[in-house]
Phi, psi and omega in degrees: 000317180297323178299317179300319180294319181297317178299316180301317181296323178295316180298318180294317185290336181260003181282118177258072187282138177278139178295143180236133180241141184271043178210205182252007171271141177209158181248312186233089183252131181273127175220078192295336190264018177217200180074242183276357175080001182257006180077015179282158176288130180245128183254138175233124182254126176066029181267139180242130175269127184237132177246131182246127174225158181291144179283325183273150178293151174259147183240143180207180180235151176304139181088346180271187178241153180213145172249122177266109187290139174202134177214160180224162172202168178250146175235113356285167181297130181270351173083304186275155180288149180240151176269107187247158171250127181250132179227128171250135179220151176261129183276144173291164184306322182270006177065012181264341180234159178217156181239126181298136177250308183205142173231136182222140171228114185062231180272352180271138176211159179219134176252162191230152171054225183289354178269352181303129179080355182246353185232151172200165179275138174257114186228053182282342182240157176303135177067016176269134178223044181292155180251127175259128175244123178260159174050060185303139178246163181304319184286355178284344179297138178147197182255138180239140179254125174261115184242128178249123186242121181236101182063238180275347186254150174212157176217153185217164174221160183247136174238129180258130180244126177241136175266133174291137182194197182224136177257137177218146177281145181227133172238142175281178183295340179289342177113200187290141173055057180243000189244125166280179186302314184292321176295322179296318178299316179294322181297317178296314182297325179293339181254030176061043182217181171224160179297136185285154172268168177299318181300320179291319177295319181298318178296320178296321177297318178300331180272001173114004180294129181226118183213125190269005177250136178291142180224150178295145168240166187296338179276004178087006176266162174244123184218169175205144185264133179233119175260335179239094183302139179203163189304311184290355187239045179098355179109141183279347181266001178267140183298152174304153179163186177263112180284142187235119174276355181083184180287136184237163179293123189289342181256322188273322184276148183230136180215187165280192177216146174258124182253156180233129177231158180233190183301158185251151171282327181258204181224148175255137180213155174275123183284119175286117185220143184294337184234156168286157192229147168287172181301313181294321177296324179295316176303311182296322181295320177296317180298318178296336179269010179077026184225190173230155176297137187288151176267163183299315180298325179291322178294316178298318180296319179294321177296317184287317192259336179235015177055043176300127186221114180211122183269036177232127180287140182219152178295148171235172189301327183275003181090005175271165178236124184215171172206144184263135177235110177269335182232092185303144179201171181300145176069014178235033176093198183302165183283359179258150173298153178165177174257115181276148182235136172262006182076215183240084179289167176304142186288352174268353175292153185248129178218184170280195180208144173257128181250159177234129181231130176296146180292000000 
């Protein structure tokens, strides 16, 4: 036992431990692979690593490219180049989890998951470590962390990316309040969309969206936007706003769902055809034209971003019949722009059809 104690005392007395701080200030940081190039210990006293990212959110469209700015510097300037590790990650909605996007050391880098082949570092200026994302997807919207790691110390900044898009309420053919959270998520994805966030719904409400049925949002809450207060929609004496049912059981509770879609790579068009078509005939007609029958999210995106305007009802992929009006006029529905819906008529009923063709 005495021998063990003696060994322990020797280890403690000979330990030359470097101080560690749980922030971005440091005094004695080892960075053997830079500095004088000889692998010697290099000391920096009172040096601060600073990472700069924009405070305001960046906006983009699906299918486009975006650069998320990030740069770093030392205070005071240390002059010589350092061997750093750069890490970009996408934060989860609650900011407690993150998903790796790209890691780089010097000229070597690695991208991960769905970002493989779509991301790289933009380093045109000294100390710049910006992230370029190509071919933006709906799920790319969110917050990204730029982390600069120097030895034991690291510092990071956050960049928020928002996709411009359109929010729309969705009901399946069974009718109102038929979707639990998981069904709602699948329903949006099936229509070339994703479940909307509260921020996206709130922006849509500011732009005039009014819907009296509660719908799921990506955070697991059920909410609905009201611009014209009325009795069946929370009461006519309550101010306009987004009504909130709060967080609900994702499997047991059922509502509608709010979906979010963005700009398209291709185009949506009303197929000029000599005859009206059943649902199956409509599908086949689009295929014969080198296209596919359009999805609900694609029709909304075309209405929102290219002012698609057609006063003829047409079949869509989910079996619903709708038509987009960008310029309201007589005999084309209400006086406001929007996508009109005929619901889900029998599939043997005859209408036109909206097709989607990649550019």
